C-alpha positions as CSV (number, residue, x, y, z in Angstrom):
1,M,-14.6,0.6,24.6
2,A,-13.0,-2.5,26.1
3,N,-15.7,-4.8,25.1
4,E,-15.6,-3.1,21.5
5,L,-12.0,-4.1,21.1
6,E,-12.5,-7.8,22.4
7,E,-14.9,-8.4,19.7
8,I,-12.4,-6.9,17.1
9,K,-9.7,-9.5,18.1
10,K,-12.0,-12.6,17.9
11,P,-10.8,-13.5,14.5
12,I,-7.3,-13.4,15.7
13,S,-7.7,-14.6,19.3
14,K,-5.3,-17.7,18.8
15,E,-2.7,-15.7,17.2
16,L,-2.7,-12.8,19.8
17,S,-2.5,-15.3,22.6
18,A,0.6,-17.1,21.0
19,F,2.0,-13.5,20.3
20,E,2.4,-12.9,24.0
21,G,5.2,-15.6,24.0
22,H,6.8,-14.3,20.9
23,F,7.2,-10.6,22.3
24,K,8.4,-12.1,25.4
25,S,11.0,-14.1,24.0
26,S,12.1,-11.2,21.4
27,M,13.2,-9.0,24.5
28,K,15.2,-11.4,26.2
29,S,18.6,-10.6,27.6
30,N,21.1,-12.0,29.8
31,V,21.5,-9.0,31.7
32,A,19.3,-9.0,34.8
33,L,18.6,-5.1,34.8
34,L,17.3,-5.4,31.0
35,D,15.2,-8.2,32.0
36,K,13.7,-6.5,35.1
37,I,13.0,-3.6,33.0
38,T,11.3,-5.6,29.8
39,Y,9.3,-7.5,32.4
40,Y,7.9,-4.2,33.6
41,I,7.3,-3.0,30.0
42,I,5.0,-6.3,29.5
43,K,3.3,-5.8,32.6
44,T,2.5,-2.1,31.8
45,K,1.7,-2.8,28.3
46,G,-1.2,-0.9,26.3
47,K,-4.1,-2.4,23.9
48,Q,-1.4,-3.7,21.4
49,V,-3.5,-2.3,18.6
50,R,-0.5,-2.3,16.2
51,P,0.1,-6.0,16.4
52,I,-3.8,-6.3,16.1
53,F,-3.5,-4.5,12.7
54,V,-0.6,-7.0,11.7
55,F,-2.6,-10.1,12.6
56,L,-5.9,-8.9,10.9
57,S,-4.2,-7.7,7.7
58,A,-2.6,-11.2,7.5
59,K,-5.6,-12.9,8.3
60,I,-7.5,-10.9,5.3
61,L,-4.9,-12.7,2.9
62,G,-4.6,-16.0,4.4
63,E,-3.3,-18.1,7.6
64,P,-0.8,-15.6,9.8
65,N,2.5,-17.7,9.7
66,E,5.8,-17.6,11.8
67,D,6.6,-14.2,9.4
68,S,3.4,-12.7,10.8
69,Y,4.4,-13.3,14.3
70,T,7.9,-11.7,13.6
71,A,6.3,-9.0,11.8
72,A,4.1,-8.3,15.0
73,S,6.9,-8.5,17.2
74,L,9.1,-6.2,15.2
75,V,6.3,-3.6,15.2
76,E,5.5,-3.7,18.9
77,L,9.2,-3.6,19.8
78,L,9.8,-0.6,17.4
79,H,6.4,1.0,18.9
80,T,7.9,0.5,22.4
81,A,11.3,1.6,21.8
82,T,9.8,5.0,20.3
83,L,7.6,5.7,23.4
84,V,10.8,4.8,25.7
85,H,12.3,7.5,24.0
86,D,9.5,10.1,23.6
87,D,9.0,9.9,27.5
88,V,12.8,11.0,27.9
89,V,12.5,13.6,25.1
90,D,9.2,15.0,27.0
91,D,10.2,14.4,30.4
92,S,7.3,12.6,30.9
93,Q,6.9,10.7,34.3
94,Q,3.8,8.5,33.4
95,R,2.8,6.2,30.4
96,R,-0.8,4.7,30.6
97,G,-1.1,5.5,34.3
98,F,2.4,3.8,35.4
99,F,5.7,5.3,36.0
100,S,7.5,5.8,32.9
101,I,11.0,3.9,32.3
102,N,13.0,7.1,32.9
103,A,11.0,7.9,35.8
104,L,11.7,4.6,37.5
105,W,15.4,4.3,36.1
106,K,16.5,7.7,35.0
107,N,17.2,8.8,31.3
108,K,20.4,7.2,30.5
109,I,19.1,3.7,31.2
110,A,15.9,4.7,29.5
111,V,17.7,5.8,26.3
112,L,19.8,2.5,26.5
113,V,16.5,0.4,26.7
114,G,15.0,2.1,23.7
115,D,18.3,1.2,21.8
116,Y,18.3,-2.2,23.0
117,L,14.5,-2.8,21.7
118,L,15.3,-1.1,18.5
119,S,18.2,-3.4,18.0
120,K,15.9,-6.5,19.0
121,G,13.4,-5.7,16.6
122,L,16.1,-5.2,13.5
123,L,17.8,-8.6,14.5
124,L,14.5,-10.3,14.7
125,A,13.8,-9.6,11.1
126,L,17.3,-10.2,9.8
127,N,17.4,-13.9,11.6
128,R,14.7,-14.9,9.6
129,N,16.1,-13.3,6.5
130,R,13.0,-11.0,6.1
131,F,14.8,-8.1,4.6
132,D,11.4,-6.9,3.2
133,L,10.0,-6.3,6.7
134,L,13.0,-4.8,8.0
135,K,12.8,-2.1,5.3
136,I,9.0,-1.7,5.8
137,L,9.6,-0.8,9.7
138,S,12.9,0.8,9.0
139,R,11.1,3.5,6.8
140,A,8.7,4.0,9.5
141,V,11.3,4.6,12.1
142,E,12.6,7.2,9.7
143,D,9.3,8.9,9.1
144,M,8.3,8.9,12.8
145,S,11.9,10.6,13.7
146,E,11.4,13.1,10.9
147,G,7.9,14.0,11.8
148,E,8.9,14.4,15.4
149,L,11.6,16.9,14.3
150,L,9.3,18.5,11.9
151,Q,7.0,19.3,14.7
152,M,9.6,20.5,16.6
153,E,11.1,22.9,13.9
154,K,7.6,24.4,13.1
155,A,6.4,24.7,16.7
156,R,8.6,27.4,17.7
157,M,6.6,29.4,15.2
158,L,3.1,28.7,15.7
159,N,2.4,29.1,12.4
160,I,2.1,25.7,10.9
161,K,-0.4,25.3,7.5
162,E,-2.6,22.4,7.3
163,E,-0.3,20.9,4.8
164,I,2.5,20.9,6.9
165,Y,0.4,19.4,9.8
166,F,-0.5,16.5,7.5
167,E,3.1,15.8,6.6
168,I,4.0,16.0,10.6
169,I,0.8,13.5,11.6
170,R,1.7,11.0,8.3
171,K,5.0,10.8,9.5
172,K,4.9,10.7,13.4
173,T,1.4,8.9,13.9
174,A,0.1,7.1,10.6
175,S,3.7,5.7,9.5
176,L,3.7,3.1,11.9
177,I,0.2,1.8,11.6
178,A,0.8,1.9,7.7
179,A,3.7,-0.1,8.6
180,A,2.1,-2.7,10.9
181,C,-0.9,-3.2,7.7
182,S,1.9,-3.5,5.1
183,A,4.2,-6.0,7.1
184,G,1.1,-8.2,7.9
185,A,0.3,-8.7,4.5
186,A,3.9,-9.0,3.2
187,S,3.9,-11.9,5.7
188,I,1.6,-13.6,3.6
189,T,2.0,-12.2,-0.2
190,D,5.1,-10.7,-2.1
191,D,2.5,-8.8,-4.4
192,P,3.7,-5.2,-4.3
193,A,0.4,-3.8,-5.2
194,V,-1.7,-5.6,-2.4
195,I,1.3,-4.6,0.0
196,E,0.9,-1.1,-1.0
197,N,-2.8,-1.1,-0.9
198,F,-2.6,-2.1,2.8
199,R,0.1,0.5,3.5
200,L,-2.2,3.1,2.2
201,M,-5.2,1.9,4.3
202,G,-3.3,1.9,7.4
203,E,-1.9,5.4,6.6
204,K,-5.4,7.1,6.2
205,T,-6.1,4.9,9.3
206,G,-3.5,6.7,11.0
207,I,-4.3,10.1,9.9
208,S,-7.9,9.8,11.5
209,Y,-6.3,8.1,14.8
210,Q,-4.5,11.2,15.1
211,I,-7.1,13.8,14.6
212,K,-9.3,12.1,16.9
213,D,-6.5,12.6,19.5
214,D,-6.3,16.4,18.5
215,L,-9.9,16.4,19.2
216,F,-9.7,15.2,22.9
217,D,-7.7,18.5,23.7
218,Y,-11.2,20.2,23.3
219,G,-13.3,18.2,25.5
220,Q,-15.1,15.7,23.0
221,A,-17.4,13.6,24.9
222,D,-15.6,11.3,27.2
223,V,-12.1,12.5,27.2
224,G,-9.1,10.2,27.4
225,K,-6.8,13.2,28.2
226,P,-6.7,16.2,30.2
227,R,-8.5,19.3,27.9
228,G,-6.0,21.8,26.9
229,I,-2.7,19.6,27.0
230,D,-1.7,20.3,23.3
231,I,-2.3,24.1,23.7
232,K,-0.5,24.1,27.3
233,E,2.6,22.1,25.2
234,K,2.3,24.7,22.3
235,K,1.0,22.0,19.8
236,M,-0.7,23.2,16.5
237,T,-3.2,20.7,16.0
238,L,-6.0,21.0,13.4
239,P,-8.8,22.4,15.1
240,L,-6.3,25.4,16.1
241,I,-4.8,25.6,12.8
242,Y,-8.3,26.1,11.0
243,A,-9.6,28.5,13.7
244,L,-6.7,30.6,13.1
245,E,-7.0,30.7,9.5
246,K,-10.6,31.7,9.9
247,A,-9.7,34.7,12.4
248,S,-9.0,38.1,11.5
249,F,-5.3,39.3,11.9
250,W,-5.7,40.8,15.1
251,E,-7.5,37.8,16.6
252,R,-4.8,35.6,15.2
253,Q,-2.0,37.6,16.9
254,Q,-3.9,37.9,20.1
255,I,-4.5,34.2,20.3
256,I,-0.8,33.4,19.1
257,F,0.8,35.8,21.6
258,K,-1.2,34.4,24.4
259,I,-0.1,30.5,23.8
260,K,3.4,31.3,23.3
261,N,3.7,33.4,26.4
262,R,0.8,32.1,28.7
263,S,-0.2,28.5,27.8
264,E,0.2,27.8,31.5
265,D,-2.8,29.7,32.4
266,P,-6.0,27.8,32.8
267,K,-7.9,30.9,31.4
268,V,-5.9,31.1,28.5
269,I,-6.5,27.4,27.8
270,Q,-10.3,28.0,28.0
271,E,-10.0,31.1,25.9
272,V,-8.4,29.1,23.2
273,I,-10.8,26.1,23.4
274,E,-13.8,28.7,23.1
275,F,-11.9,30.5,20.3
276,V,-11.8,27.2,18.4
277,K,-15.2,26.1,19.0
278,K,-16.2,29.5,17.9
279,K,-14.5,29.8,14.8
280,G,-15.7,25.9,13.7
281,G,-12.5,24.2,14.2
282,I,-13.8,21.1,16.0
283,E,-16.3,20.4,13.2
284,Y,-13.9,21.0,10.5
285,A,-11.2,18.3,12.2
286,A,-14.1,16.0,12.6
287,T,-15.3,16.2,9.0
288,K,-11.1,15.7,8.0
289,M,-11.2,12.5,10.4
290,E,-14.0,11.2,8.7
291,K,-13.0,11.9,5.2
292,Y,-9.7,9.8,5.9
293,Q,-11.6,7.0,7.6
294,S,-13.9,6.5,4.8
295,E,-11.2,6.3,2.2
296,A,-9.3,3.6,4.5
297,L,-12.9,1.7,4.5
298,E,-12.9,2.3,0.8
299,I,-9.3,0.6,0.4
300,L,-10.7,-2.2,2.6
301,E,-13.7,-3.1,0.5
302,S,-11.7,-4.0,-2.3
303,L,-9.9,-6.7,-0.4
304,P,-11.0,-10.6,0.2
305,V,-14.2,-11.2,2.2
306,G,-14.4,-12.8,5.8
307,D,-14.4,-12.5,9.5
308,A,-10.9,-10.6,9.4
309,K,-12.2,-8.1,6.9
310,D,-15.4,-7.3,9.1
311,A,-13.1,-7.0,12.4
312,M,-10.6,-4.6,10.3
313,R,-13.9,-2.4,9.5
314,N,-14.4,-2.2,13.0
315,L,-11.1,-1.7,14.1
316,I,-10.8,1.3,11.2
317,K,-14.1,2.6,12.9
318,F,-13.0,2.1,16.6
319,V,-10.0,4.1,16.3
320,T,-12.5,7.3,15.5
321,S,-15.0,6.1,18.3
322,R,-12.6,5.5,21.1
323,A,-12.6,7.2,24.3
324,K,-9.0,7.6,24.7
């Protein structure tokens, strides 16, 4: 998987290398504690998939410029801010195999660090007078917050319908990938139709990305997270939603009761996994994942030909073939 991603990065390797410096400088502070924490964030960073989406989108349309770096830094700052806040909300002690910010520096500091990163991202766009980029990313943050709250509101009932599930993941996960693609495009062109095309491609990719994440819970191939973690946390994901819809009234009531009251029990988790498999939930979710991926690839085909387009095609495919 790592080799696959390295191959995808090739057309923008120069830009990604230069981006490291841009991203570091975008987080600089005169407060020693903040500098220490931001250094830790850089040291423990993930695959930086969203900046890759920014630079590939820009490169498909032309040569990435200073505004492309601003867009990539803005996307990564806002993404990092939301992860820091998510760890506080979820009381997570680890992130990507490292201690989370709240685990090392406690919740109060973690919330303030998240706020700081958010403000640095907004100022980055304002300092370059790129109000269009600010608008794109502010909408994504709004969507992500609404998606998270909608999931919390509906999760209590354990009766989420498929259309609500898609609304949640469109806002919560897909909105930032959509923003990364549209911001990358907006750094090169001001054509609203072109920018919207990139946004839509990113949104459909983001939806397929999240469905793939849901499938990890059911032990698909080389999983990147423990089986049953969503069940344990009472999250209603697509395989389970479909399985419940196909179940009889009493089957549904029994499964919902067990998830509500005994979701910590490994036996119950295994029972739910078997129930979802039996009802065809995994196949159904995989079909939906492939549908959204195909729609994203269809949009991509209308874009200019080149190495960046080929890499974007592989990146869109990568999100549904990744092991974690």
